[in-house]
Every structure is written in structure tokens, then in C-alpha cells.
C-alpha positions in Angstrom: -28.7 69.4 -86.8 -28.1 66.1 -84.9 -31.2 64.1 -84.1 -31.9 63.5 -80.4 -32.4 59.8 -79.6 -34.8 59.8 -76.7 -36.1 57.0 -74.4 -39.5 56.3 -75.9 -42.8 56.0 -74.0 -44.4 52.8 -75.1 -47.0 52.3 -72.4 -49.6 54.7 -71.0 -48.4 54.4 -67.3 -44.7 54.1 -68.1 -42.4 56.5 -66.4 -39.0 54.9 -67.0 -37.1 52.0 -68.6 -34.0 50.0 -67.8 -31.4 49.7 -70.6 -30.7 45.9 -71.0 -28.2 46.1 -73.8 -26.9 48.4 -76.5 -26.7 46.6 -79.9 -24.6 49.4 -81.3 -21.6 51.3 -79.9 -20.3 54.8 -80.0 -19.5 55.8 -83.6 -21.4 53.1 -85.3 -23.4 53.8 -88.4 -27.1 53.1 -87.9 -30.1 53.1 -90.2 -33.6 54.5 -89.7 -35.8 52.0 -87.8 -32.8 49.7 -87.2 -32.8 48.2 -83.6 -30.2 50.0 -81.6 -30.8 48.9 -78.0 -33.1 46.8 -75.9 -34.8 48.2 -72.8 -37.1 46.7 -70.2 -40.2 48.4 -68.9 -42.2 47.2 -65.9 -43.9 44.8 -68.2 -41.8 43.5 -71.1 -38.6 44.0 -73.0 -38.7 46.4 -75.9 -36.5 46.8 -78.9 -35.8 50.5 -79.6 -35.2 51.6 -83.2 -33.0 54.4 -84.6 -34.9 57.7 -85.1 -32.7 58.5 -88.2 -29.9 57.3 -90.4 -26.5 58.5 -89.4 -23.7 58.0 -86.8 -24.5 57.1 -83.2 -22.7 59.5 -80.8 -23.0 61.0 -77.4 -24.3 57.8 -75.7 -25.3 59.0 -72.3 -26.3 55.8 -70.5 -25.0 52.3 -70.2 -26.6 48.8 -69.7 -28.3 48.6 -66.3 -29.1 52.3 -66.1 -32.7 53.3 -65.4 -33.7 56.2 -67.6 -36.8 58.5 -67.5 -39.0 58.5 -70.6 -38.3 61.4 -73.0 -34.7 61.6 -71.7 -32.1 62.0 -74.4 -30.0 58.8 -74.4 -27.8 59.6 -77.5 -27.6 61.6 -80.7 -27.5 60.7 -84.4 -25.2 62.7 -86.6 -26.7 63.2 -90.0 -24.6 63.2 -93.2 -22.0 66.0 -93.1 -22.4 66.7 -89.4 -19.6 66.4 -86.9 -19.2 66.2 -83.1 -19.0 70.0 -83.0 -22.6 70.1 -84.1 -23.7 68.4 -80.9 -25.5 70.6 -78.2 -23.0 72.7 -76.2 -24.1 71.2 -72.9 -23.2 67.6 -73.9 -20.2 67.4 -71.6 -19.3 65.0 -68.8 -20.5 67.5 -66.2 -23.8 67.9 -67.9 -24.6 64.2 -68.2 -28.0 63.3 -66.9 -28.4 61.5 -63.7 -29.7 57.9 -63.7 -32.9 57.3 -61.9 -32.9 54.7 -59.1 -35.4 51.8 -59.8 -38.9 52.8 -58.7 -38.3 56.5 -58.7 -40.3 59.1 -60.7 -38.9 61.8 -62.9 -38.9 65.2 -61.3 -40.8 66.8 -64.1 -43.7 64.3 -63.4 -43.9 64.8 -59.6 -43.6 68.5 -59.3 -40.9 68.1 -56.6 -38.2 70.8 -56.6 -35.0 69.1 -57.7 -33.0 70.8 -55.0 -35.4 70.0 -52.2 -34.7 67.0 -49.9 -36.4 63.8 -51.2 -39.1 62.3 -49.1 -38.4 59.4 -46.8 -37.9 56.1 -48.6 -36.6 57.8 -51.8 -33.0 57.5 -52.9 -30.7 60.5 -53.5 -29.2 60.4 -57.0 -25.5 59.4 -57.1 -23.1 61.6 -58.9 -20.7 58.6 -59.4 -21.3 55.2 -60.9 -23.2 52.6 -59.0 -24.5 49.1 -59.9 -28.2 48.6 -60.5 -28.6 46.5 -57.3 -26.9 49.3 -55.3 -29.2 51.9 -56.8 -32.3 49.7 -56.0 -31.1 49.1 -52.4 -30.5 52.9 -51.9 -34.0 53.7 -53.2 -35.6 51.1 -50.9 -33.6 52.3 -47.8 -33.8 56.0 -48.6 -30.0 56.4 -48.8 -27.9 59.1 -50.5 -25.5 57.1 -52.6 -23.1 60.0 -52.6 -22.5 59.3 -48.9 -21.7 55.6 -49.4 -17.9 54.9 -49.7 -17.1 52.7 -52.7 -14.4 50.1 -52.5 -13.9 50.2 -56.3 -14.9 52.4 -59.2 -18.6 51.7 -58.7 -20.7 51.6 -55.6 -21.9 48.0 -55.1 -24.4 46.1 -52.9 -21.6 45.2 -50.5 -20.7 48.9 -50.1 -24.3 49.7 -49.3 -24.5 46.9 -46.8 -21.3 47.9 -45.0 -22.5 51.5 -44.9 -25.8 50.5 -43.4 -24.2 48.3 -40.8 -21.7 51.0 -39.7 -24.5 53.6 -39.6 -26.8 51.5 -37.5 -24.0 50.6 -35.1 -23.1 54.3 -34.7 -26.8 55.3 -34.1 -27.3 52.5 -31.5 -24.3 53.6 -29.5 -25.4 57.2 -29.6 -29.0 56.4 -28.4 -30.7 57.5 -31.5 -34.5 58.2 -31.3 -37.2 55.7 -32.4 -38.0 57.5 -35.6 -34.6 56.9 -37.3 -34.3 53.2 -36.5 -34.8 50.8 -39.4 -38.1 49.2 -38.7 -41.3 48.2 -40.5 -44.4 50.3 -39.9 -46.1 47.4 -38.1 -43.1 47.0 -35.8 -43.2 50.7 -34.9 -46.9 50.5 -34.1 -46.5 47.4 -31.9 -43.5 49.1 -30.2 -45.7 52.2 -29.3 -48.5 50.0 -28.0 -46.3 47.7 -25.9 -43.8 50.3 -24.8 -40.8 48.3 -26.1 -37.9 50.7 -27.1 -36.8 50.0 -30.6 -33.2 50.8 -29.8 -33.1 47.7 -27.6 -34.2 45.3 -30.4 -31.9 43.4 -32.8 -33.8 43.3 -36.1 -34.1 40.0 -37.9 -35.1 41.6 -41.3 -32.8 42.5 -44.2 -29.9 44.6 -43.1 -31.1 44.3 -39.5 -34.5 45.9 -40.1 -36.8 45.4 -37.1 -39.8 43.2 -37.9 -43.1 43.0 -36.1 -42.2 39.5 -34.8 -39.1 41.0 -33.2 -41.2 43.4 -31.1 -43.7 40.7 -30.1 -40.8 38.4 -29.0 -39.3 41.2 -26.9 -42.6 42.4 -25.3 -42.9 41.7 -21.6 -46.6 40.7 -22.1 -45.6 38.1 -24.7 -45.0 34.5 -23.6 -43.4 32.8 -26.5 -43.8 29.1 -26.8 -40.5 28.8 -28.5 -37.2 30.6 -27.8 -36.6 33.6 -30.1 -34.4 32.9 -33.1 -31.1 34.6 -33.2 -30.7 37.4 -35.7 -27.0 36.8 -36.0 -26.3 36.5 -39.7 -23.7 33.8 -39.1 -26.3 31.7 -37.5 -29.0 32.5 -40.2 -27.3 32.2 -43.6 -29.4 33.5 -46.4 -29.2 34.7 -50.0 -30.6 38.3 -50.1 -32.5 38.9 -53.3 -33.6 42.6 -53.8 -37.3 43.0 -54.5 -36.9 44.7 -57.9 -37.7 44.6 -61.6 -40.7 42.4 -62.6 -40.9 40.9 -59.0 -41.3 44.4 -57.6 -44.0 45.3 -60.1 -45.9 42.1 -59.4 -45.7 42.8 -55.6 -46.9 46.4 -56.0 -49.8 45.6 -58.4 -51.1 42.6 -56.4 -50.8 44.4 -53.1 -52.7 47.3 -54.5 -55.3 44.9 -55.9 -55.9 43.1 -52.7 -56.0 46.3 -50.6 -58.3 48.3 -53.0 -60.6 45.6 -54.4 -62.9 43.8 -51.9 -62.4 40.2 -53.2 -65.2 37.7 -53.1 -64.7 34.1 -54.1 -67.0 31.4 -55.4 -66.1 27.8 -56.2 -67.7 25.2 -58.5 -66.9 21.8 -59.9 -67.4 20.7 -63.5 -67.4 17.3 -65.1 -65.0 17.5 -68.1 -66.0 14.1 -69.6 -67.6 15.6 -72.7 -65.0 18.3 -73.1 -62.3 15.6 -73.1 -64.2 13.7 -75.8 -64.3 16.9 -77.9 -60.6 17.4 -77.3 -59.9 13.9 -78.5 -61.9 14.4 -81.7 -60.1 17.7 -82.4 -56.7 16.2 -81.8 -57.5 13.4 -84.3 -58.2 16.1 -86.9 -55.0 18.0 -85.9 -53.0 14.8 -86.3 -54.4 14.3 -89.9 -53.6 17.9 -90.7 -50.2 17.7 -89.0 -51.1 20.5 -86.7 -50.3 21.1 -83.0 -52.4 19.4 -80.3 -55.4 21.1 -78.7 -54.9 21.5 -74.9 -57.6 21.5 -72.3 -56.6 25.1 -71.6 -57.4 26.1 -75.1 -60.9 24.6 -74.9 -61.4 26.2 -71.5 -60.4 29.6 -72.9 -63.0 29.2 -75.6 -65.7 28.4 -73.1 -64.7 31.2 -70.8 -65.0 33.7 -73.7 -68.5 32.4 -74.5 -69.5 32.8 -70.8 -68.0 36.3 -70.6 -70.2 37.4 -73.5 -73.2 36.3 -71.6 -72.1 38.0 -68.4 -70.7 41.5 -69.3 -70.1 42.6 -65.7 -67.4 39.9 -65.4 -65.7 41.4 -68.4 -65.4 44.8 -66.9 -63.2 47.4 -65.1 -63.7 50.0 -62.5 -61.9 53.2 -63.5 -62.3 56.6 -61.9 -65.6 55.5 -60.3 -67.0 54.4 -63.6 -67.7 50.8 -64.6 -66.5 50.0 -68.1 -68.2 47.0 -69.7 -65.7 46.1 -72.4 -67.0 45.2 -75.8 -63.8 43.2 -76.6 -63.2 39.9 -74.8 -59.4 39.8 -74.2 -58.4 36.8 -72.1 -55.0 36.7 -70.3 -53.5 33.4 -69.3 -51.0 33.7 -66.4 -47.6 32.3 -67.4 -44.8 31.5 -65.0 -41.3 32.8 -65.7 -38.1 32.2 -63.9 -38.2 35.6 -62.2 -41.9 36.1 -61.8 -45.3 35.9 -63.6 -46.6 37.5 -66.8 -50.0 37.5 -68.3 -50.0 37.3 -72.1 -53.3 38.3 -73.6 -55.3 36.7 -76.4 -57.2 39.5 -78.0 -60.8 39.2 -79.3 -60.9 35.7 -78.0 -64.6 35.4 -78.6 -64.1 35.7 -82.3 -61.4 33.0 -82.5 -61.7 29.3 -83.2 -60.3 26.7 -80.8 -57.4 26.1 -83.2 -56.6 29.8 -83.3 -56.7 30.0 -79.5 -54.4 26.9 -79.2 -51.9 28.5 -81.7 -52.0 31.8 -79.8 -51.4 30.0 -76.5 -48.4 28.2 -77.9 -46.9 31.3 -79.5 -47.4 33.6 -76.5 -46.1 31.0 -74.0 -43.0 30.4 -76.0 -42.2 34.1 -76.5 -42.9 34.8 -72.8 -40.4 32.3 -71.7 -37.8 33.6 -74.2 -38.5 37.2 -73.2 -39.7 38.2 -76.6 -43.2 39.5 -75.8 -44.2 42.8 -77.3 -46.0 45.3 -75.1 -49.2 44.8 -77.1 -49.1 41.1 -76.0 -49.7 42.0 -72.4 -52.0 45.0 -72.7 -55.8 45.5 -72.8 -56.7 42.3 -71.0 -60.3 42.1 -69.7 -60.2 38.8 -67.8 -57.5 36.4 -66.6 -57.2 32.6 -66.2 -54.7 31.2 -63.8 -54.3 27.4 -64.2 -52.2 25.5 -61.6 -53.7 22.1 -62.4 -50.5 20.9 -64.1 -48.8 21.2 -60.6 -51.5 19.0 -59.0 -53.1 21.9 -57.2 -56.8 21.0 -56.7 -58.2 24.3 -55.7 -56.9 27.9 -55.0 -57.9 31.5 -55.1 -56.1 34.0 -57.2 -55.7 37.8 -56.8 -57.4 39.9 -59.4 -55.1 41.4 -62.0 -55.9 45.1 -62.1 -57.7 46.9 -63.7 -59.8 43.8 -64.4 -62.6 42.9 -62.1 -62.3 39.1 -61.9 -59.9 36.2 -62.3 -60.6 32.5 -62.6 -58.4 30.0 -60.7 -58.4 26.5 -62.3 -57.3 23.4 -60.5 -56.3 19.9 -61.5 -58.7 17.5 -63.2 -59.2 14.6 -60.7 -61.2 11.4 -61.1 -63.9 11.3 -58.5 -67.0 9.3 -57.7 -70.1 11.4 -58.4 -73.8 11.0 -58.8 -74.6 11.1 -62.5 -78.4 10.8 -62.7 -81.7 11.1 -60.7 -81.5 7.4 -59.8 -78.4 8.2 -57.7 -76.1 6.2 -60.0 -72.5 6.7 -58.9 -69.7 6.8 -61.5 -66.1 7.9 -61.6 -65.8 11.1 -63.7 -63.0 13.6 -64.4 -63.8 16.7 -62.2 -62.2 20.1 -62.4 -62.5 22.7 -59.7 -62.7 26.4 -60.5 -62.8 29.4 -58.3 -63.6 32.9 -59.4 -62.3 35.9 -57.4 -64.4 39.0 -58.2 -64.3 42.7 -57.2 -67.4 43.1 -55.1 -67.5 46.8 -56.0 -68.4 45.8 -59.6 -69.7 42.2 -59.3 -72.3 40.9 -56.9 -72.3 37.3 -55.8 -75.3 36.4 -57.9 -73.6 37.8 -61.0 -70.4 35.8 -60.3 -72.6 32.7 -59.7 -74.4 33.1 -63.0 -71.1 33.3 -64.8 -69.9 30.1 -63.1 -73.2 28.4 -63.9 -72.8 29.3 -67.6 -69.1 28.1 -67.5 -70.1 24.7 -66.1 -72.8 24.4 -68.7 -70.4 25.1 -71.5 -67.8 22.7 -70.1 -70.2 19.8 -69.4 -72.2 20.3 -72.6 -69.8 21.9 -75.2 -72.5 21.7 -77.8 -74.2 24.6 -76.0 -71.7 27.0 -77.6 -73.1 26.0 -81.0 -76.7 26.5 -80.1 
């Protein structure tokens, strides 16, 4: 019997995956555990291996399709089997529908598949559509079956033309306020000020009415500057859909800031002694022909030590229970071209500075090349975000859920400071650090003690050996 090749579930909260590329084609011979395709979850790219040795047939999805987990994506014919052995329902009419980005499989939501989808969800198209068109349809709550396609596939341009034509028709017919494309804030302000939405030209994507549009049109408003025209010819812009990793970042950080009451505390630390230690270590590294030790690697080591001394900083709030994690797994935020990812150094408190430096170099390189494994971004207990290399002196970061705190690290600047009880002033390298903490788990005093330990470890690195 042919072996079903299913979309794997590789993460606990994963619901779908996007096919990036097929490395094999219909009719190719494949071997057990050989990489057949690459898919992208909401966190990383994953190589998917063959479930058996045989012939790859019945490929049901193409690159760019978003597929629910556990969905059959192809079949593997075993030795002696033929196409006739495939399931009887494997016909063009029985091909599974592709999920729009951000949607949830029906079997996971309990929604009747023949019932209308809720507002904001996209109907599934029975014809081919580009990934961008699918994403736009999901965000705008469109039925792609109703969108005329200029070519074989429904494209972004087709969706935009459809929206513009629909909105123009609705405006001329005097549509009611509930069906006009507008943000929730714009609707609320419109109700409060009595401004009819149908009289407003939206300045948002695809003419969506923004809160600022209502404020500008309100009789009670007295704008200091003339309103900006919403005519697209006067406001050229490149429209980039909020999708993929950028959408995931937006959703996670918005949820974090809305659900977690953030508190922030800031300290300065003199890194003079830490720089001396770094110089000594790099001299050793040079003799051993090893890579250099960065200030970040030393900082990660000190943070791990401070986390062991302050367990509530290394914690998560899950289902109204506080988990004080025994492992210290520190994530270091890494910028990518299309967003941000947080590779995790596991069991950081048990690693040497050299091992931490090697992990940072390896994770950073693989993150930029898109080669991180899912395990590289999972199970983090605390995050460090360092913008010092960009000259940022101080900032506050948003907590990376489900963690309870994050440390924002600024640039090292040479400043005049008082260095002894005789008020002697000297110029020293000073680093500013700000911790953002979830006040549901961490009190201000707890965060302050952590920062005090952190400063102690930075200014007197020998403390870690005591």
C-alpha cells in the first residue's frame, strides 16, 4: 500500500507550514530519510525527509502553498506498486484546498466547513492564486472565488482591482457603516464624532479608513496642517503585505505588550574590568588560533550567572502558574533582512565563555543563512537584545513570550564618572542596560536585585569565580 507523505508537525503550537521548495519532482525515486522538500513554519525553515523508500507520486501542493499539519502532500509508491494502488479519491476534483496564510485548519477550530467564515477570514479559492493574493484575501476577508483573474492565477493586482471596484460600487449605493473598510479605532471615533464613514476617503492600504482620517474630517477638529491627500498618484508607496515572519513578530509582540504589564528599570555598568578580561581571553584565543571573544559572549556568561541567583527572572507565566525554569537558556535577538529571530543558547550557565562565543558565531551565521533548526529557537527562558553596535545608547525592548523578562543593551560610551570616595573623576567605558519585566511575575525589587547582580558581575568578573 502506498505510504502517505504528510505535512509534519514539528512545533507544539504549529498549525500549518508553507512549502518553500520541492527538491524532488513527480516520479522521482526517493530514499527513506532523504530530504524531499523544504517548508517554513512561523519560526524557521525545516527540511522534510521521505517517510519511505520508493517513487514520489501524487504531489498535491506546489511551492508557495500553505498546508495544514497532518495533510497528505504526496504519496510514496513502494516496490511493485503502481499508480492504480493510490487512494481512489486522489483525483483533481478531490485535491485538498490550500490554506490562506494565518488561517486555522477546520478540524482544529470546530467550524462547520460549509458555514460562512467569520469576518476577517478568507474563503478558500477553488482556482490557483499567488501566495500574496491569498494573504491579502485573508487579511481583507475576501472570497477569492469572486475575484476575477487576468491570467491563470489570481494575483495581488487582481485583488486590488476587485477591492477598488467593490468600494466604488458600495460608495455610490450608499452602503451602511458596518461594511466600509475601516480600522476599529476609526469606527469608534466616527461613532463618537458623528462623522459618516461613507464621506471619508481612506488613506490606508487599499483605501482603508484610518483613525487620522476621521479626526481630520471631524467638525470639532482644528488641524494645524492641511489634510494630506489620499490620492495614490500623489502618495506613491510600495505596499508590503504583513505576512510570514513579519506577521508572526507583529502578533507575538502585540500580544506580549497587551497581556504583560511591562515595567522597566535601567542601570549603568563600568565595563573596564570586563574589557581587560576580554583582552586576556583574546590573547589566549590568538595563540590557539581560535575565534575572538566578543563583549556579547562575556555579557551572556554574566547574565546566566545572575539568572541563577534570581530565579524569578528566569521564569514563565503559563495557565496562571509560574514556572521557575531549572535550565538557563538565553536567546540573543538577531536581525534578519525580513525581521527578527531569537536563536537560543541552551544550558548557558554550564558553558564556558569560549563555548558561548562559538555558539553565538554558529547561531548567528545559520540565522542569516536561514539554516536554523527548530530546536535552535525553542525553550528560551530569557532574551538579550543588543543594539549597541548601532550606536543606540538606551532603549526598552518588548518581552519575548512566554518569557517574563528581556534585557536591552546599549552602546559602550566613554564617560566621566566618580570612581572613589574621594570624588575622583575618571573617564570610563560605561554600558547602559534596561530590563523589561512582566509585573505579574516579577516585582520591581526582584528586577532591581537582578540588575545589581548583573552590574556586580560586569564590574568585578572575578565574582563569578567566587
